[in-house]
N, C-alpha and C positions, 0 to 999 in steps of 0.2 A: 668829498675826495679825502684820502688820509692826509693828516697833518704831518708836516716835515719831520722826519726824525723818529715818529712814532711806530713803536714796533707791532705789528699785527701777527696774530697766529694764522698760519696757511691752513685753509679748510678745502680748497677745491683746485684741481689739476685736470687740464684736458690734453689730448693729444695734438702736439704741433706739427710732427713729421715723424715718419717711420723710414729705417733705412732696411730694406727688406731684400731678399734675392731677385736679382732681374736678368741673370743669365747662369744657366746650369749645365751649359755645354750646347754643342750642336752649332746651329747656324746664327749669324746676326747679320743686319743690314741696315743701311743709312738711307733715309729717304733722300730723292734727288735735290731738294733743296737745303739737305743736311741739316734740317731742324730735328727729326726724331730717328731715335735708334730703336729698332725692332728687334727682340731677342727672344728665344726659348727658355721659359722657366717650368721645367717639368712638363705638366699638362696644358700649360697656357702659354700665351705670346703676351709678352711685356712690351708697352710702347713708350719709351723714356723721352721725355723733351730735353733735348741737350743744352738748352739755354737756361733753365732752371735746375736742372739735375732730378726732377719729380717725374714721377710715372703719370703720364697724361690717360692711358687707357690700358686695361688688362681684358685681353680676349681669352675668354674661359674655354679651354679646348675640351674640356669632357673629363672623362676617368683613364684615358690611355694617352702614353705620352707621345709628344709631336717629334716626327723623324726629320722632317724637312719644310721649309716654307720658301715662298719669294713673293716679293712685293712688285706690284705693277708698275712701270716707268712714271705712270701719271700720278702715281700716289693714292688712287682711288681703292684699290682692292688688295687684299692678302689672301694667298691660296696656302693652306696648310695640309700636310699629310701625316697621317698618324698610324699607330702600330694595329689599329683595328681595320687598316687598309682603306679607310675612308679618306677620299679628299674633300675639303671644305672651303668654301668660297666666303670671305668676309668682306664687309663693308667698314673700310678703315676709319672714316669719319664718326660712325656709330658704333662699331664694335658688335653689329649683329650678323649672324649667320645668314647668307643670301641664300645658298643652297649647298647641298652634299652629294658625294656620288663615290661608288666604288670604282677604284682604277686599276689595280694589279692584284696578282695573286701572291705577291710579298710585299713588305715594306718598301716605301719609295725613299732612294737615298739621296736622289739630285734632283733639281728643278730650275727652271729659267723661264722668265717671261720674254717674248720677243718686243721689239722696240714699239709695237703700235697697241701694246697693253691688252690686246685680244686673244693672245695664244699662249698656252704654257705647256712646256715639255716637262715630263717626268720620267726619270730613269729608276728603274727597281732593281731589288734582289733577285727578282724571276728572269732577269738578262733582256728584259724588253724596254723600249723606248715609246712612249706615245705621246701624241700631241692632242690638247684640248682647247676647244672653244669656250672660253670661260664665261661669257655672256650667254650662251645657251646651253651649255653644260653638256657638251656631247663630245665624242672621241673623233678626231679628224683624221690621225694617223696612228697606226701600229707597226712600229719597225722591230723586225726581229733579225739576229745575226750575230749579236755577241755572245759569247759563251761563259760569261762571268758577271758578277754585279756590277751594274753600272754605277760609276763613281762620279761622274761630272757630265752635264749637258750645257750646251751653250747655243743659242740662235746666232746666225751671222748677222753683224750690225748691219749689213746692207739689205734692207727690207724687200729690194728687188729681187735679189738672188733666192729667196725663199730656201735657205739651207740649214740644217741642223747638224752639229757636231756632238759626238758622245764619246768618251772615253770609258774603259772599264779594266776591271782585274784581271782581263784576259790580256793585257798589256796593248791591246788595239786601239786605234782611235778610227771612228767609222763617220763618214760624211754622209749625210742622207738628205735626199733631194724630195722636197715637199710637192713638187708638181708631180714628178711621175711616181711618186712614193715609194722608191727605191734607194738601196746603197748605192752612193754615188762613186764613193771610193773608200778605201781601207788603207789606213797610214800605220805601217808597222815597223817600229824600231825601238820602242820602249822595251825593257827585259823586267819591269815591275809595273805594279799598279799605276795608272795614269790618275793624278789626283788634281790638276787644274789647267784650264786652257784659256786663253786670251788672244785677240786679235790685234794686228796693228792699225794704226789711224786710219790707212786707206783700206783695210780690209783683205789686202793681198796675201798677208802673211798670218799664219797660225801658230801660237807659241804655245808648247806644251810641257809640263814638267811632271815628274813621277818620282816613286821612291826609288828608281835606279840611280838618283843622284844627278841627272842630267836634265838640262833644258834643251828641247828641239825646236828649231825654226823650220816651218813647212810652208812651200809656195804653193797656195791654194789654187793658182791658175794651172802651174804644171803637175801639180799634186805629187811633188818631190821634196825629199828632205835637203834643206839648203845648209843647213849647219847643226851642229851640237855643241851645246856649251855645258863642260862639268862644272857643277857648282859644290862638291864635296860634302853634300849633306842631302837626306832624303827631302825632296821638295814636297811641301804640303800647302803652299800659297805661291801664286805666280799671278803677277798683273803687268799690263803695259801701261807705261806713263805716257799719256797722250796730251801733254799740254805745252805750248812753246817754252823753250828755256826750262826745263823743270827742275834742273839742278843748281846747285850754287855756284857763283862765278869761279870759285876756286877750283872746281871738279871740271869745268869745260863744257862744251856743247858737244853732245853726242849724237845729235839729230833726233828723229823721232821714235827710233826702236830702242828704247831704253826700258828694262823690266825690274821689278823687283821680285826677291824670291825669300821665302823662310821656311824653317822646319823644324827638325829634331834638334838643332843646336840653339833655337830660341831667340837668333838674330836676325834681323831685317838687313837684307843687302840689296844694292842697286847695280846692276848689270849691263854693259855696253856689249849687246850680243853680236853686234858685228866685229867689234874689236876683241871678243873673248877674254873680256876681263872684267873684275869687279872695281867699280868707281867710287863707290859710298858705302860704308858700313855703320850700322848702328852701334854706340856704345854699349856693351854689355853690361848688364846691372850686376854688381857685385853679391854675389850670394844667391842670385837666382836660378831656379831650378826648371824652370817651364820649358814646354816646348810651344811652337806656334802650329795652331790647327786650323786657323781660317783667317780672311782678310778681306777688305775691300778699298779700293782705290776712290777716294773722295774727290774730283777733278776741280770744284770750285775752290776749295781752300788749299789744294795741293798736298793732301793728307792722306796717310797709309793707315787705316784702321786695321789693328790685327787682334784676333783672338788667341788666348793662350790657354794651355791644357789645366792652369789651376784658376779657370773662370775669370780672368780679369781681360778687360777691353783697354788697348792701349792706341794712342794716337800719336803718330810721327809725323812732324813738318819736313817735307822733301828740301823745301828751300833753305830750311835752316839746318841742313846736314843730318837729317833723319834724328833731329832733338825730339825727345819725347814731350808732348804739350799738354797732354792730358791722361788722365788713368781713371778707369770707373771700375770698381769692384763688383763682380757679378754676383758671386757667392760667398757668404760670410761663414758658414758651417755654424758650430756652437759659438756664441759669444761668450768669453770666458773672462774678461776684463774691459774695463773702459777707464778713461782719464781726459779730461778737458786740459788742453795745452795750447801754448802759442800767446802772443799778445791778446789780452782781453778774453781768453776763453775761446778762441776764434776756431780752434780746431779740436776733434775729437779722435784720440788714440784708441783703437780697438783691437782687443785680441781675439782670434778666430780660431781657437784650436788648431793652429798651423805654427810654422817656424816664422810666418810674417807678422809684422806690426803694420797695421793699416791706420793712415793718419787722413782724416775726412776734414776737407773744408766745409764747415757749417753753413756757408753762404751758397756755394755752387753744387758741394756734395761731390765734387772730385776727390780722388784718394792718391796720397802717396804711400808706397809700401817701403818699409824700412827691412832691410835684409841684414843678417848679421849672426841670428841664432841657426842651429842646425837641426833643433826638434822644438816641440811645441811650447810656446810662450804662455808661462802660467799665471804672471802678475806683474803689474806696472804701477808706477808712483810718479809722480810729479813733483818739481820743486816749487817754492811759493810763487815764483813769477811766472811759472810756466815754460820757462825757457830751456829746462833740462828734463829727461825723463830716465827712469832706470827700469830695466826690464830684466826678470828671472825666467829662467826656462828649464825644459828637462834635460837640456844639454850639460848640465850642472853649472852654467855660467851666468851671470849678471852683466848687462851692458849699460853704462852710461851714454845717454844721447844728448846733443846740443842742438838747439834751434839757430840756424843761420839765415837771416833775411837775404833774398835773392832781388836783387834791386832790378833785374831785367824782367822777370816774370811777375813780380809783386808777391810771389809765394815765399814759403820759408823752405829750406833744406836742412833735413835732419842729418846729422852727421855722428857716428859712433866715437866718442873721445875718451872711453875708459871702459876696461873689460876686468871682471872680478871672478879669478879663476881659483879655486881652492875648497869648494864644497866638494862632496863624494856622491852626492845625490841629488835630484832636481830642486833647483832654487825656487820655492814657492811662495816667499814672502819678501817683499822688498820696501824699502822706505828712505825718504829723503827728509834732511831737517827741514823746519819751519822757517828758520831764520837766515840760515846761511847755505851753502853749497860746498862746503869744505870736505864732507864726508858724506857715506851712504851706509846703510845698514841693510844686511840680509839675512834670511832665515832659510832653511831648507829641510828637507825630508831625512836628512841625516843628523836632524834633532840638534844642529848646532846653531849658533847665531855668530856673524861675523860683521865689524865694523870696519870699513874701507876709508882710507884717506885719499881725496881727490884734490891733487895740487892745483891751487889757483882757482879752485873751484871748477876746473874744467874748461875756464874761459879762454886760455892762452893757446890751448892744443891746437897746433896747425898741421900735424904729420898725417900721412894718408892712413896710416895704420892707428888704431886705439892703443892708448898706452896702457901697459899693465899695472892695477892698482895694488897696493900693498895693504894688508889686513892689519890694524892696530891690535887686535885682539880677538880670539876666538874661545867660546866657552860652550859646553853642552847645556843646552838650555830646557829641553822636555823629554818626556819618555815616550813620546810619539810624534808623528809629523807635524811641523810647524805649518799653520795654514794663514797666519795673518801677524803682521806687526804696525805698529803705529808710533809716530814720533810725537812727544808733548809739544805743545805750541811754545813752550820756553827751551826747547832744544837741550833739557837737562836731563830727562829721563826717556826711556822709550818702553813700549809695552809688547809683548808677543802672546799669541794664542795658539793653542794646539788640539789635536785630538785626544789629549789625554785628560780632557774635561777641565784645564785650569788656564788661567791668563797669568802672566808674571810682567812684573815691574823691574826695570833695571836702570842703572845709572850709566850715562852715556860717557861719562869720564874715565871709567875702569872696568864696567860691564858687570859689577856687582850685583846681587839679587837684592832688592829692596823689599819684596813682598809678593805674595802669592794669591791671586783671587780664585776661591774655590766655592763653589754652589751648584754649577751646571751638573746634571746628571749624564750628559753625553758630550760628545767633541765640540769644541768652538771652532767657528768658521771665520769670524770677522771680530776685530777690537779697534776703537776708536776712541779718540779723547775729545772731550767737550772743548770748545774752542773758548770758553769763557770761565768754567768752574772746575774744581779740581775732581771731575767725574770722568769715568770709564765707561764705555757701552761694550758689550760683547753680545754676539748671537750665537746660537747653537742648533745642534741636531735635535735637543730635546723640545724644539719648537718655540722657544722663548727668547727674550731679551732682556738683558739684566744690566741695571745700572751699579758702579761700585764707586765708593769713596776712595780716592786716591790715598788719601791721609791715613785712614785705619784699616782700608781693604775689606770692608764690609759691603754687603749688598744693600743697596739704598732702594731700588724698586726693581720689580719685574712685570715684564709686560707679555701677556699672553693673547693669542687670537689667530695666529697662522696655524694652519693646518699641518705643515710639514717642516722640514728643515729650513731654519732662518739664515741665509747666505750671506747677506749684506746689510748693514746698517751704517747710518751717518746722522749728523746732527743738523738741525735747521733752526731757524728764528732765534738766533743767539743762544743756542743751546737749549731752548724751550721746547724743542719739538724734535722727535726723531722720525726718520724715513727707512724703511726696512724692505728687502725683497726676500723671496723664500722660494722653495722648490714646490709649493702650491701654484706658482704661476702669478702670484698677486704681489703689487707695491703697495704699502700701508703707512699711513702717516698717523703718528702718536703724539698726543698732548702730554707732556712729561708731568705737569702738576696735577693732572686729574686722572691719569693712567688709562685714558680712553683713546679708542681708535677714531681719530677725527675723519679720516677718509680711506676708502681702498679703491685702488686703481687696477683696472683690469683689462689689458690688452694683449697679454703674452698667453699662448698655448703651451708653454712648458716651463721648467724651471729657470728662475732668472738669476744667472751667475754674478751678474756685474751690475753696479750702480755708481754713479758720478753726478755730482751736484755742481752747479756753477757758481762762481765766487760770488755773485750778488744774489743768488738763490731764486733768481728768475726761471729758472728751467731745472729740471732733474732728467736724468737719461738714464734707461734700463736697458740691459742687453741679456738675452737668455739662450737656452738650447733649441728654441724656434727660430734660430739664426736671424732674429729680428731685434733692431735697435731702436726704441721708443723714445722719442723727445718730449716730455710733458711739460707745457708752460704753466705757471703760476697765475690762476684766473681769480684768486681770492678778492682782490680789490674790485676787479671788473663786475663780479656777481655780486659784491656788496653795493656797489654803485647801481647796478641794474636793480636790485631788491628795493633800494632806497627810492629810485625813481618809481617802480612799481607800486611801493606803499603810498607815496604822493599822489600818485595818478589814482589809486584806489579811494583815498581821502576825499580827494576833489568830486570823484564820481559819487560817493557815499552822499556828499553834501549836495550834489545836484539832484539825486534821487529823492532826498527829503524835501528840497523843495519842489520837485514835480509832484510829490504827495500832497503837499500842503496847497497846491493849485489845483490839485486833482486832474493833473495832466497825466491821465493813466499811460496813454499811447507810449510817450517818452520814458515813463516810469518802467513799463514793461521792458523796453529795449535794455535800459541801464540794468534792470534786475538781472536780466540774460548775461550782460557783459561781465557782471560782478558775481556771477554765478551763484546766486542767492534763491534757491528753489522756494524756501518757506515764503521769502516775501513775495515772491511771484505768484505763489498759490493765493496769497492774502489778496493781492491785486486783482487777480481773476475773480476771486469770490466777492469783492466788493463791487466790482464793475456789474456784475450777473446780478447782485442784490440790489443794487440802484435802479438798473434795467430803463436807461433812459429812453432807448431805442427799443419798442416792444416786439418788433419783427426781428429783432437779432437773437441768437441763441446766446451769446455772450453779454446782451445789453449794449452794445456798442458796434456799429458797422466799422469805425475806424480801428478798434481793437482787432475786429476779425482780419482786416487787410494786413495789420502788423503781422499776424499769425501766417496769413496766405504769403506773406513776402519773406519769409525766413530762408536764408542761405541753408545749404546742406548742413554745415557743422552747428548752426543754431537749431535745426530741424531735430538732428539727432539728439542734441541736449534736452530740447523740450520734450521728447518723446521719453527720454529716460527719466526726466521729471515727472511726467504723467504716470509712468509705470510704477514709480514710488507712491506718488498721491494716491492711485487707485487701491494700494493695499490697504487704505484705512476708509472705512464705510463714511466717517464723517466728511472726507474730503472727495468722496468717490464722483457726486455728483459735478462739482467743479471739473475735475478730471475728465470725466465723460464727455462735458461740454466742449472743452477744448480739443479732445480727441475727435468729436464729431466734426468740427471745423477743419481739422487736419484731413480727415478721411474724404471730407466733401471737396475740398479743393485739390488735394495732392493726387495723382494716379496711382494705381497698384503698383506699377513697374516702377515708377519714380521712389515709393516708399520700400519696394524691396532692395533697391540700391542703396538705402541708407545702413551703415556700418552698425552692426549690433542689433539689427531689425529683428532678427531671430530671437535674441534674448528677450527683447522688448515685448513680442508677441508671447513668447512662452510664459511671461509673467502676467500679461495684461488679461489674456483668455480665462484662467481659471478664476480670478477675481471679479472678472465683469460678469461671468456666469454666477458666481455666487451674489453678486449684487442684485442681478435681476431676479434670482430666486426669491430673495428678501424682499423685494419690491412686489413680486406677484404673490407673495403670502400676505403682505400688507392690503392689497386690493382685495384678495379673497376674504380677508377678516373685515374689511369695510362693510361688505354686504350684511354682515351682522347688526352694524349700526342702522343701515338702511331699514331692515326687517323691524327691528326696535321701535324706530320712528314711526313706521307705518302703524304698528300695533298700538302705538300710544294715541295715534289720531282716531282709531277706532273707538278706544275706550272714552274718549272725551265726551262731552255733552254736545 
């Protein structure tokens, strides 16, 4: 193990976790036990474990997008429909496709399972509704009557009634009888597309919602419209809350017919249908612009799951007054920036090519979204203690955020406490001081730098609106867009880097220029201070990283190895190493003293815009244009420990091998030589046994040795065949190789040998050399006849 306090250079990292896209629009569902979240991700279906926040299974759908899916109530099967017009049945436990069939003449838009998990209904853009027996894979019903696209289908909850209800953009709701195979009734009241259907607990009433901004309650016994509830927004989701006392005590008890709705306003509301009034409303997120596009009611936890137009999944607790209890980010777009924040780097702030800042809990991978900017956020930085953030965006503003612990949830709340307004173009670089929180510095595409004073470090601000920060000074810094800035560990100077190929050093006190770093051939993307030395690192479009002396502004070292623009760089191992990311999709680790690349990490498919290093350097995190965030664990010490144990084990085996050879225990010696992967010693062992030939009836000279060969497992058999292939190339060793090969061919069947990996490669090498050895032996035999003839002649000439 490593000695306490001893510094080791890092050499190895492995992927610990990835934050990938889990929802790209469409439908989402939660299994009945509320453990798994099932979502569509482009052409695939993702199954997320809600307890751990990790993907449990990914069902590969093929090459075309999935338009709809449904999960069986028993949780055993998943049915998907794609743009290729195929319906596929999947086994949810294994992710394997059970069967597929063509369903409609146009894509399937709506789908629903019946309560027995044996029938699934599909509604299509071809205006038809079909019912399928999923176990046997055939169509049981084909209903025609709608004149528009089918938008929703639902089975009646009472399995004895065998009825199916469908809604369409022809504004009509049709009730289909599965027994008579006819349309039982047409419910006509909506004046716009019907988007959602649900049933009362007793199944007597049908609730329907549409884009005509009303919710209708239908009596399914008399097939009449009981009442119409105006909700003043296009209804995209609707559900009946069928649990006893579903609402908070402060709201009151409104019986069983309580529904929730949501739509283009992005707010979930709960309504008393009979009282024609809203009884509960979710608190709207400040700055949010999303619409609600889907939902599901989770009865066990009394929670409403909501899907939003910006691909987020929100969970609202009904008992807690529609308080948001959980949020999952479905799609991150391009990852532009990363920063580890919170106590002990417990959270990760992610910039995702949008106006939102997403803060992930690194334990559960739940996400909080910070709304404040109106355009794409470009850059982010944190305070030394991780309790403050500053973000700069295309809306020409920078915002300072403060972390406030939330005692009720155990999570933290990020609140905007200060806003920097003054730049005339996007704010592309921001920085916090390393020792205090009394000021922040920003750089912009307007080529200026501003230093802003933060009163009391933002700790005491309690207002609902962020305070407007004042700029202490402003100066023109570069001739082109500023891309990065960094504050020195002593808070006395800061550096900026721009696309004008230069980096510059400035005084924090008054903003005076202290020096310019010149040497890059193209624009600079990132600048960082060493944590221990007076050294500055820069990365550039010229594919290099340079180290600069802060004292004389000279270039100390240059690192080359990336194949494209180096976008980010940071220091590791007390300033003895660098880590960099580039547009070639690689993360590289560099040793500064030797100028060598110590490791290359490859898990991205596109340029890597963002990089973050944990305070204790046990993890580095990268994010890129492939919409993926990769968390890398430092496994240097673990690998060194494993290597040390392997070496000790190898030394022990080497000693045992020597002991077996001294004792002439060839059986155990051969096994050990195989384990140690020592083909030359193994060859000599076989040769010695054949030479001694204690057992004249054995090809190898020992039946025990032959038994060892015959009992080889698949892995060792492949290894021995590869050894024989190499031995056979040398005529000196060919006899031994052919003897061992004879035992293998005698014992193992042809079918067994053909299953061995690389067998074709072995045969391709064995056959020509074996033929050559046979020709040589044949030649020796032919030439031996001359000797026989000579001897015969000598006997005739004798006395």
